[in-house]
Every structure is written in structure tokens, then in C-alpha cells.
C-alpha positions in Angstrom: -42.5 13.4 -29.0 -42.2 11.4 -32.0 -40.8 14.2 -34.0 -37.9 14.0 -31.4 -37.1 10.6 -32.2 -34.5 9.9 -34.8 -35.5 7.8 -37.8 -33.4 4.7 -38.4 -32.0 4.6 -41.9 -30.4 1.3 -43.3 -27.9 1.3 -46.0 -27.9 -1.2 -48.4 -24.9 -1.5 -50.5 -23.0 -3.9 -52.7 -21.4 -4.5 -56.0 -23.3 -4.6 -59.2 -25.8 -7.1 -59.8 -25.6 -8.4 -56.0 -29.2 -8.3 -55.3 -30.0 -5.1 -53.5 -33.2 -4.3 -55.3 -34.5 -7.7 -54.8 -33.8 -7.6 -51.1 -35.6 -3.8 -50.9 -38.5 -5.5 -52.6 -38.5 -8.4 -50.2 -38.4 -5.7 -47.3 -41.3 -3.7 -48.9 -43.4 -6.8 -48.9 -42.6 -7.6 -45.4 -42.5 -4.2 -43.4 -42.9 -5.7 -40.0 -45.6 -2.8 -39.3 -43.3 -0.2 -40.3 -44.0 2.7 -42.8 -41.0 2.7 -45.1 -39.4 5.2 -47.2 -37.0 4.1 -49.9 -34.1 6.3 -51.5 -32.5 4.5 -54.8 -29.3 5.9 -55.7 -28.7 5.0 -59.4 -25.5 5.4 -61.7 -26.6 6.7 -64.9 -29.5 8.6 -66.1 -32.3 6.2 -66.3 -34.2 5.1 -63.0 -34.6 1.6 -63.9 -34.2 0.3 -60.1 -36.8 3.0 -58.9 -39.4 2.0 -61.5 -39.0 -1.8 -60.1 -39.7 -0.8 -56.6 -42.6 1.5 -57.5 -44.3 -1.6 -58.8 -44.1 -2.9 -55.3 -45.4 0.2 -53.8 -48.3 -0.3 -51.2 -50.1 1.4 -48.1 -46.8 0.6 -46.0 -44.4 2.0 -48.6 -46.5 4.4 -50.9 -45.1 5.5 -54.3 -44.6 8.9 -52.9 -41.9 7.4 -50.5 -39.8 5.8 -53.1 -37.3 8.5 -54.3 -34.9 8.4 -57.0 -31.6 10.1 -57.0 -29.8 9.7 -60.1 -26.6 11.2 -61.9 -23.9 10.7 -59.2 -23.6 8.9 -55.9 -25.3 10.3 -52.7 -22.1 11.4 -51.0 -21.3 13.4 -54.1 -24.5 15.3 -54.1 -25.3 15.7 -50.3 -26.5 19.3 -50.5 -28.2 19.1 -53.8 -30.2 15.9 -53.5 -29.6 13.9 -50.3 -30.2 16.5 -47.8 -33.5 18.1 -49.5 -34.9 14.4 -50.1 -34.6 13.7 -46.5 -36.1 16.7 -45.3 -39.0 16.3 -47.7 -39.5 12.9 -46.1 -39.6 14.1 -42.5 -41.9 16.9 -43.5 -44.6 14.8 -44.9 -48.0 14.5 -43.1 -46.9 10.9 -42.2 -43.3 10.4 -41.4 -41.5 7.1 -42.4 -40.9 4.7 -39.7 -37.8 3.5 -41.2 -35.8 4.5 -44.4 -33.9 2.2 -46.6 -31.3 3.6 -48.9 -30.3 1.6 -51.9 -26.7 2.8 -53.0 -25.4 2.7 -56.6 -23.3 -0.6 -57.1 -20.5 1.9 -57.6 -20.9 3.7 -54.5 -18.5 4.1 -51.5 -20.5 3.8 -48.2 -18.1 5.5 -45.8 -18.5 8.9 -47.5 -22.1 8.4 -47.2 -21.9 7.7 -43.5 -20.2 11.1 -42.9 -23.3 12.7 -44.8 -25.3 11.8 -41.5 -23.2 14.4 -39.6 -24.7 17.3 -41.6 -26.3 19.8 -39.0 -29.4 19.6 -41.0 -30.2 16.1 -40.4 -27.9 15.0 -37.7 -30.6 15.4 -35.0 -33.3 13.6 -37.0 -31.9 10.3 -38.5 -29.2 7.8 -37.8 -27.8 5.0 -39.5 -29.4 1.9 -38.2 -26.8 -0.2 -40.1 -25.0 -1.0 -43.1 -26.1 -4.2 -45.1 -23.4 -5.2 -47.7 -24.6 -7.9 -50.4 -22.2 -9.8 -52.1 -22.6 -12.3 -54.8 -21.4 -15.8 -53.4 -20.5 -17.2 -56.8 -18.3 -14.2 -57.5 -16.4 -14.1 -54.3 -16.0 -17.9 -54.0 -14.3 -17.6 -57.6 -11.8 -14.9 -56.2 -13.1 -11.6 -58.0 -12.6 -8.5 -56.2 -10.4 -10.0 -53.3 -7.1 -8.7 -52.3 -5.3 -11.8 -51.4 -2.5 -13.2 -53.8 -4.2 -16.5 -54.7 -7.5 -14.8 -55.7 -5.8 -12.0 -57.7 -3.7 -14.4 -59.2 -6.8 -16.4 -60.4 -8.4 -13.4 -61.7 -5.1 -12.7 -63.8 -5.4 -15.9 -65.2 -8.9 -15.1 -66.5 -7.8 -11.9 -67.8 -4.4 -11.7 -69.3 -4.5 -8.0 -69.3 -4.9 -7.7 -65.5 -1.8 -7.5 -63.6 -2.8 -5.7 -60.6 -5.6 -5.1 -58.4 -8.5 -3.3 -60.1 -10.7 -0.4 -59.0 -13.5 -3.0 -58.7 -11.6 -4.9 -56.1 -10.9 -1.9 -54.0 -14.6 -0.9 -54.1 -15.6 -4.4 -52.9 -13.3 -4.1 -49.9 -14.6 -0.9 -49.0 -18.1 -2.0 -49.3 -17.7 -5.2 -47.0 -15.1 -3.1 -44.5 -18.1 -0.8 -43.8 -20.6 -3.5 -43.2 -22.6 -4.4 -40.0 -24.2 -7.7 -41.6 -23.0 -9.2 -44.8 -25.4 -11.0 -46.8 -24.0 -13.8 -49.5 -26.6 -13.7 -52.1 -27.8 -16.2 -54.7 -26.4 -18.9 -52.4 -28.8 -21.3 -53.9 -26.8 -21.0 -57.2 -23.4 -20.8 -55.4 -23.9 -24.4 -53.6 -22.6 -25.2 -49.9 -18.9 -25.4 -51.0 -18.8 -22.0 -52.7 -20.7 -20.3 -49.8 -18.3 -21.7 -47.4 -15.2 -20.3 -49.6 -17.1 -17.1 -50.0 -17.5 -16.6 -46.4 -13.7 -17.5 -45.4 -12.6 -14.9 -48.0 -14.8 -12.3 -46.8 -13.9 -13.0 -43.1 -10.0 -12.8 -43.8 -10.6 -9.2 -45.2 -12.9 -7.9 -42.5 -11.2 -5.6 -39.7 -13.8 -6.6 -37.2 -16.3 -9.7 -36.8 -19.7 -9.2 -38.4 -22.4 -11.7 -39.1 -22.1 -13.2 -42.8 -25.6 -14.8 -43.8 -26.3 -16.9 -46.9 -29.5 -16.0 -48.6 -31.3 -16.8 -51.7 -33.8 -14.8 -53.8 -33.4 -11.6 -51.5 -35.3 -13.4 -48.6 -34.1 -12.9 -45.1 -36.0 -12.3 -41.9 -36.2 -8.3 -41.6 -35.9 -8.6 -38.0 -32.4 -9.8 -38.5 -31.1 -6.7 -40.7 -33.5 -3.9 -39.3 -33.3 -2.6 -35.8 -29.6 -3.0 -35.4 -29.2 0.4 -33.5 -25.5 0.5 -34.9 -25.4 4.5 -35.3 -22.7 3.8 -37.8 -22.1 7.5 -38.3 -20.4 7.7 -34.9 -18.4 4.4 -35.7 -16.5 5.4 -38.6 -12.9 4.5 -37.3 -14.0 1.0 -37.0 -14.8 1.1 -40.8 -11.5 1.5 -42.7 -11.5 2.4 -46.4 -9.0 2.7 -49.2 -10.3 6.4 -49.3 -9.6 7.2 -46.0 -8.1 10.9 -45.8 -9.3 11.6 -49.2 -11.6 14.9 -49.2 -13.2 13.6 -52.7 -13.5 10.6 -54.7 -14.2 10.2 -58.5 -16.3 7.7 -60.6 -14.3 8.1 -63.7 -13.4 4.3 -63.8 -17.0 3.7 -64.6 -19.4 5.0 -67.1 -23.0 4.3 -68.2 -25.0 4.8 -71.4 -28.7 4.3 -72.0 -29.5 2.4 -75.3 -33.0 2.5 -76.8 -34.1 0.2 -79.5 -36.9 1.6 -82.2 -38.1 -1.9 -82.8 -39.5 -4.4 -80.7 -37.7 -7.5 -79.8 -38.8 -10.8 -81.4 -38.3 -12.7 -78.1 -36.7 -12.6 -74.5 -34.2 -15.4 -75.7 -33.0 -13.0 -78.7 -32.1 -10.2 -76.1 -30.6 -12.5 -73.6 -28.2 -14.1 -76.4 -27.4 -10.5 -77.2 -26.5 -9.4 -73.9 -24.3 -12.4 -73.5 -22.5 -11.7 -76.5 -21.8 -8.0 -75.6 -20.6 -9.0 -72.0 -18.1 -11.5 -73.7 -16.9 -9.1 -76.6 -17.2 -5.5 -75.0 -16.5 -6.4 -71.1 -19.9 -5.1 -70.0 -20.4 -5.4 -66.1 -24.2 -4.8 -65.9 -27.2 -4.3 -68.0 -30.7 -3.6 -66.8 -34.0 -1.9 -68.0 -37.1 -2.8 -69.8 -37.9 -4.5 -73.2 -40.9 -4.4 -75.5 -41.4 -7.8 -77.0 -43.4 -8.6 -80.1 -47.1 -9.8 -79.4 -46.6 -9.4 -75.7 -48.5 -6.7 -73.9 -46.6 -7.0 -70.5 -43.0 -5.2 -70.3 -39.8 -7.5 -70.0 -37.8 -6.7 -66.9 -34.1 -7.3 -68.0 -31.4 -7.7 -65.4 -27.9 -8.9 -66.3 -24.6 -9.3 -64.5 -21.8 -10.3 -67.1 -23.1 -13.2 -68.8 -25.7 -14.1 -66.3 -29.0 -12.7 -67.6 -32.5 -12.7 -65.8 -35.7 -11.8 -67.5 -39.3 -11.7 -66.4 -42.5 -10.1 -67.2 -43.2 -7.8 -64.3 -46.4 -5.7 -65.3 -48.1 -3.4 -67.7 -46.5 -0.6 -69.5 -46.7 2.5 -67.6 -44.8 4.6 -70.0 -45.0 4.2 -74.0 -43.6 0.7 -75.0 -39.8 0.9 -75.9 -36.7 -0.9 -75.2 -34.5 1.0 -73.1 -31.3 -0.5 -71.3 -28.7 0.9 -69.0 -25.3 -0.5 -69.4 -22.4 -0.1 -67.1 -18.7 -0.9 -67.7 -15.2 0.3 -66.6 -14.8 3.6 -68.6 -12.2 2.3 -71.2 -14.5 -0.4 -72.3 -17.5 1.7 -73.0 -18.3 2.5 -76.6 -21.8 3.5 -77.1 -21.8 3.2 -80.8 -20.2 -0.4 -80.8 -22.6 -1.4 -78.3 -25.6 -0.4 -80.2 -24.3 -1.8 -83.5 -23.6 -5.2 -81.8 -26.8 -5.3 -79.9 -28.9 -4.6 -83.1 -26.8 -7.0 -85.0 -27.3 -9.8 -82.4 -31.0 -9.2 -82.1 -32.3 -8.5 -85.7 -29.4 -9.9 -87.6 -28.3 -6.4 -89.2 
């Protein structure tokens, strides 16, 4: 009879650096007795997030249950990647009790919901809920919000901006699709910014959904799992800028992988270099691993704009090397310029 029960799937979406991987790591560590499977969909060719999550694998979420789908968003590769991966999980000797999908920060969630209507999987899985993460500080500062005051504030920060950007449109689509919204990094934002962010999001929502402030990805799993939303049957309540559009493109964004031959002198050198390229080249996101001189552990690097976080997260499972995935709006991304500036800032040449 268990094979006749639909397996619940939770879609975790949110803008670049909102904290999706941190949340998934928390859920892996607190599975509530469930056997989990994770699908990680990254924008670009290097599976950094998948490697981070595999470092948390355990009996309740073994490494073979953590699947990486790179090179394009899930909704663009349904037949080639998404369906076969789901079918493989369902055919495993021990089926998962719950599947988590961590979407790319550039993903549109609604087209992914439509994929659950495919005949091959419709009778086997259901969308338990869509969880959208939003950086409380960013929202409170008026970034990616459609109202006039927020757009004007963004215009003042960037003199070249005089209209709503693709990033703002993407943000709206993600929150309008949500069953629950998590305001992340609430400890950094503070009470006033958390209240402001919540008010901004509520003003954009087409329907009332819970908005919860969290820090370090910590939330009671019972709050976000087991929603029974059947979101694939509730598309009309989740408006999108792309409704009525058969296909969507990601040409506004691009990613490159940068590799450095020499080990970096210290984490501080790398952090300062990332801040510099964010300032000068308008980089949105940097993530990856770095090899630090005289340090046997690998350095995990995660950056959103000029906010950089690093930590030694484990031993090297691959040859020691510094490999960084850099994401930016397409017209800002110049791999050669990035590489030269990064080397100059780190090594002084």
C-alpha cells in the first residue's frame, strides 16, 4: 500500500544567497524520523551546493539520496533530468518519505509546479508546499520590491537603474508562489528591519501566508513540512509575471567558474578580493571552496554581494584547489576581468 501513497515534495526557493542550503542542512539534521531525499538544482556547471549537503549526509539522508541537477533550471529540463531523477528515487530499495527540492536562486517556481502534472509522476508525488526564503535586510532596504518608494530607493543606489529589473520580477514570482515565507538572517536585520520586510512582502502577496523570521536556517521542521498544500493543483492562486508564457529564458544571468592554481594566503585575502569584485564588477553571488596555505581543511566560501562568509567545513574529498562559481547579470560578467582582478587582489599581481 505504501507504493500507492504520494510522496510529499517541498520546494525551497528564494533569491541568491537567501539561505536555502543552510535551511536544507538544518532539515537533514532534524528529519523528524523521516527518510529524506534532496534534489539540488544549481545555476552553472559546478555543484557546490550539492557538495555542501553531501557533507551532512547520514542514515536518514544518505549521500545517494542527494542528487545534483546542474546546467539549467528544473522546469527547463523536465524530461531530461527531473523526471528520471524522481523515478530513480521512487525505484530505490528504500523510497524516501519526503523529498526536498532546493531550486536555483534564479528559478521560477511556478513552471516547476506545472512539471508535477506530468503523467509519469503525477500519481506518485505531490507538492507538500513551496517555501520561499527572503533576506530580511535586503527586503527591508527596498531591493526587489515593486512599489514606487522601493524602486526609487534602488534607483538612488544605482544611477543607471530607472525601471524594475529582472531581479525584482523574479523575487515577486518567488514570494507569490509561496505557502510559507521565511525571512532569513533575522538576527542580522534587527527587529525594525524584520517588521519592515514583513510589511513589504505582505503588500505584494496575492493571498495571506505565514511569514516567519529565522536565523541560521533554524526553524521547527513541523512548521514547514507536512503542509499538504497540493500546490500543483493550486496554480491559479499563485500569479506570476510569466503566466501565459510557454517558455522562459535565463539570458539575464550568467555564471562562470574561476579556478586559481596557487593556494590563497589566508581567508582574509579572499574575502577582501570578493568584496572588491562585488564593488567593481557588480557580482551577485560567489560560492565555492578554497585551498588555504598551511591549512589541511577546505575553506567553504559563500558570498552575497559584499557580504562574505567563510568557514573550514571538512577535509578535501577532491584534489586541493580553489574553485569559485560567480553569478551576475549577463552584461556585467566578464570572466577574464574577474580572473585578473581576483588574482590582483589576492596575490598582488
